C-alpha positions in Angstrom: 27.4 -50.9 209.7 29.7 -48.7 207.1 32.9 -50.0 209.4 32.1 -53.9 208.9 31.2 -53.4 205.2 35.0 -51.9 204.9 36.8 -54.4 207.1 35.1 -57.1 205.0 35.6 -55.0 201.2 39.5 -54.8 203.0 40.2 -58.7 203.5 38.1 -60.1 200.5 40.4 -57.3 198.1 43.7 -58.7 200.7 42.4 -62.0 200.0 42.6 -61.7 195.7 46.1 -59.5 195.9 47.8 -62.4 198.0 46.5 -65.3 195.7 47.5 -63.5 192.3 51.1 -63.4 192.3 52.0 -63.9 188.9 52.8 -61.3 186.7 51.1 -60.3 183.4 51.9 -58.7 180.4 50.2 -55.6 180.5 50.1 -54.2 176.7 48.9 -50.4 176.9 51.5 -47.3 175.2 54.1 -50.5 175.2 54.6 -53.9 176.7 56.1 -54.4 180.1 55.3 -56.9 183.0 53.7 -56.1 186.3 52.5 -58.2 189.3 48.6 -58.8 188.8 48.0 -58.0 192.2 49.2 -54.4 192.0 47.1 -54.3 188.1 43.9 -55.0 190.6 44.9 -53.4 193.3 44.7 -49.6 190.6 42.0 -50.9 189.2 39.6 -50.9 192.7 41.8 -48.0 193.4 40.5 -46.2 190.1 37.1 -47.5 190.6 37.0 -45.7 194.5 38.3 -42.6 193.4 35.8 -42.2 190.4 33.2 -43.4 192.5 34.4 -40.7 195.0 33.9 -38.3 192.0 30.1 -39.0 191.2 29.6 -38.9 195.0 31.1 -34.8 194.9 29.3 -34.1 191.9 25.8 -35.4 193.4 26.5 -33.2 196.2 27.2 -30.1 194.2 24.2 -30.6 192.4 21.8 -31.1 195.4 23.3 -27.7 196.8 22.3 -25.7 193.7 18.8 -27.5 193.6 18.8 -26.7 197.2 19.8 -22.6 196.7 16.8 -22.4 193.6 14.1 -23.5 196.4 15.5 -21.0 198.8 15.1 -18.3 196.2 11.7 -18.6 194.9 9.4 -16.8 196.9 6.5 -18.3 195.8 6.5 -21.9 197.2 7.7 -20.2 200.4 4.5 -17.8 200.4 2.0 -20.5 199.9 3.6 -22.4 202.8 3.2 -19.5 205.2 -0.6 -18.8 203.7 -1.1 -22.7 204.7 0.2 -22.2 208.9 -2.2 -20.7 211.5 -1.8 -17.6 213.3 -0.1 -19.6 216.5 2.4 -21.4 214.0 3.4 -18.2 212.3 4.0 -16.5 215.6 6.2 -19.1 216.5 8.2 -19.3 213.2 8.7 -15.2 213.5 
């Protein structure tokens, strides 16, 4: 499903870039002319990079939270007290 989604997005971006060949005036630290398709593609790539950075930060946060849970002995003891003797033997 992910592959189909990526192909679909790639086709849409390609069509948008092909349909917008005109140049536009860009005023950012000076005035310059740039092709609209290049500008659209640059903003699309910047959006992808931003989303990737957000996902990396979320993964690090999850790892940190998991380490905190592993270090807390009380929660593990509570779970072990609910187990039967057979289950404790199996886990040992």
